[in-house]
C-alpha positions as CSV (number, residue, x, y, z in Angstrom):
1,X,92.6,104.5,89.1
2,X,95.6,106.4,87.9
3,X,98.5,105.1,85.8
4,X,101.6,107.2,86.0
5,X,103.2,108.0,82.6
6,X,106.8,109.0,82.0
7,X,105.9,112.7,81.3
8,X,104.3,112.9,84.8
9,X,107.7,112.3,86.4
10,X,110.0,115.3,86.8
11,X,113.3,115.2,88.7
12,X,112.4,111.7,90.1
13,X,109.0,112.8,91.5
14,X,105.4,112.4,90.3
15,X,104.0,115.7,89.3
16,X,100.2,114.9,89.6
17,X,98.1,115.3,92.7
18,X,97.6,111.9,94.2
19,X,95.9,113.0,97.5
20,X,92.5,111.3,96.6
21,X,93.7,108.4,94.5
22,X,92.7,104.9,95.6
23,X,94.4,102.8,92.9
24,X,97.8,103.6,91.5
25,X,99.8,101.8,88.7
26,X,103.4,102.6,88.1
27,X,105.2,100.5,85.4
28,X,108.8,100.7,84.1
29,X,109.5,104.3,85.3
30,X,113.2,104.1,85.5
31,X,113.5,107.8,86.5
32,X,111.0,107.6,89.4
33,X,112.8,108.0,92.8
34,X,109.9,108.3,95.2
35,X,106.2,107.7,95.7
36,X,104.4,110.6,97.4
37,X,102.2,110.0,100.4
38,X,98.7,109.0,99.1
39,X,96.5,109.0,102.2
40,X,93.5,107.4,100.4
41,X,95.5,104.8,98.5
42,X,94.1,101.2,98.8
43,X,96.1,99.5,96.0
44,X,99.6,100.2,94.7
45,X,101.1,98.4,91.7
46,X,104.7,99.1,91.0
47,X,106.8,97.2,88.4
48,X,110.4,97.7,87.6
49,X,111.1,101.1,89.2
50,X,114.8,100.6,90.0
51,X,115.4,103.9,91.8
52,X,112.7,103.6,94.5
53,X,114.5,102.8,97.8
54,X,111.5,103.1,100.2
55,X,107.8,103.9,100.4
56,X,106.4,106.7,102.5
57,X,104.6,106.4,105.8
58,X,101.0,107.6,105.9
59,X,99.3,105.2,103.5
60,X,97.1,103.9,106.2
61,X,94.3,102.5,103.9
62,X,96.7,100.5,101.7
63,X,95.5,96.9,101.4
64,X,97.3,95.6,98.3
65,X,100.9,96.3,97.6
66,X,102.7,94.9,94.5
67,X,106.2,96.2,94.0
68,X,107.8,93.5,91.8
69,X,111.3,94.1,90.3
70,X,112.0,97.3,92.3
71,X,115.6,96.3,92.7
72,X,116.7,99.2,95.0
73,X,113.7,98.9,97.4
74,X,115.2,98.4,100.9
75,X,112.4,99.1,103.3
76,X,108.7,99.4,103.8
77,X,106.9,101.8,106.1
78,X,105.9,100.4,109.5
79,X,102.3,101.6,109.4
80,X,100.8,99.0,107.0
81,X,98.2,97.6,109.4
82,X,95.5,97.2,106.8
83,X,97.7,95.4,104.2
84,X,96.3,92.0,103.2
85,X,98.5,91.2,100.2
86,X,102.1,91.9,99.6
87,X,104.1,90.9,96.5
88,X,107.7,92.1,96.2
89,X,109.2,89.5,93.9
90,X,112.7,90.4,92.7
91,X,113.3,93.2,95.2
92,X,116.9,92.1,95.6
93,X,117.9,94.9,98.0
94,X,115.2,94.1,100.5
95,X,116.5,92.6,103.7
96,X,113.5,92.9,106.1
97,X,109.8,92.9,106.2
98,X,107.8,95.0,108.7
99,X,107.3,93.1,111.9
100,X,103.7,94.2,112.4
101,X,101.4,93.2,109.5
102,X,98.3,92.0,111.4
103,X,96.0,91.5,108.4
104,X,98.5,90.1,105.9
105,X,97.1,86.9,104.3
106,X,99.2,86.7,101.1
107,X,102.9,87.2,100.8
108,X,105.2,86.7,97.8
109,X,108.9,87.4,98.4
110,X,110.2,85.2,95.7
111,X,113.8,86.1,94.6
112,X,114.3,88.5,97.6
113,X,117.5,86.7,98.3
114,X,118.6,89.0,101.2
115,X,115.6,88.3,103.4
116,X,116.8,86.0,106.3
117,X,113.6,85.6,108.3
118,X,109.9,86.1,108.2
119,X,107.8,88.0,110.8
120,X,106.5,85.6,113.4
121,X,103.0,87.0,114.0
122,X,101.2,86.8,110.6
123,X,97.9,85.4,109.5
124,X,99.2,84.1,106.2
125,X,97.2,81.8,104.0
126,X,99.6,81.9,101.1
127,X,103.4,82.2,101.1
128,X,105.8,82.2,98.1
129,X,109.5,82.4,98.9
130,X,111.3,80.8,96.0
131,X,114.9,81.9,95.8
132,X,115.0,83.1,99.3
133,X,117.9,80.9,100.2
134,X,118.8,82.7,103.5
135,X,115.5,81.8,105.1
136,X,116.2,78.6,107.0
137,X,112.9,78.3,108.9
138,X,109.3,79.3,108.2
139,X,107.4,80.2,111.4
140,X,104.3,78.2,112.2
141,X,101.3,80.1,110.6
142,X,98.1,78.3,111.7
143,X,96.1,79.4,108.7
144,X,98.7,78.8,106.1
145,X,97.3,76.8,103.1
146,X,99.8,77.3,100.3
147,X,103.7,77.4,100.4
148,X,105.6,77.8,97.2
């Protein structure tokens, strides 16, 4: 597990080698502009990183992604096939979710007020979408147990 500290960010980029990291925690790094490709990463926790606009492709082992309060985040990579849990509460610039998330069981998009629709083919068990006023219809997810 690595927690990125402010002195490890220079010119908007992380300066430590993350090529073998499995768990990464990034919190309140207002100067951070991008996350590097971390091919071994399984879990990414980002809170309040307002300059991050997107995440890199190539994080094929990523299973848990929490990017709450990343207000400039606009898109996710399309290669998140192993992702099982996604929380992007308060990502107010996010308009779309990836269409192909075959293993996703938990989704929290609360306060993502630009998202208009959810991907149809998900295996969701838990969905939170408070404050997503543009979503007019929730697709039928056969395994869905909790909606908030």
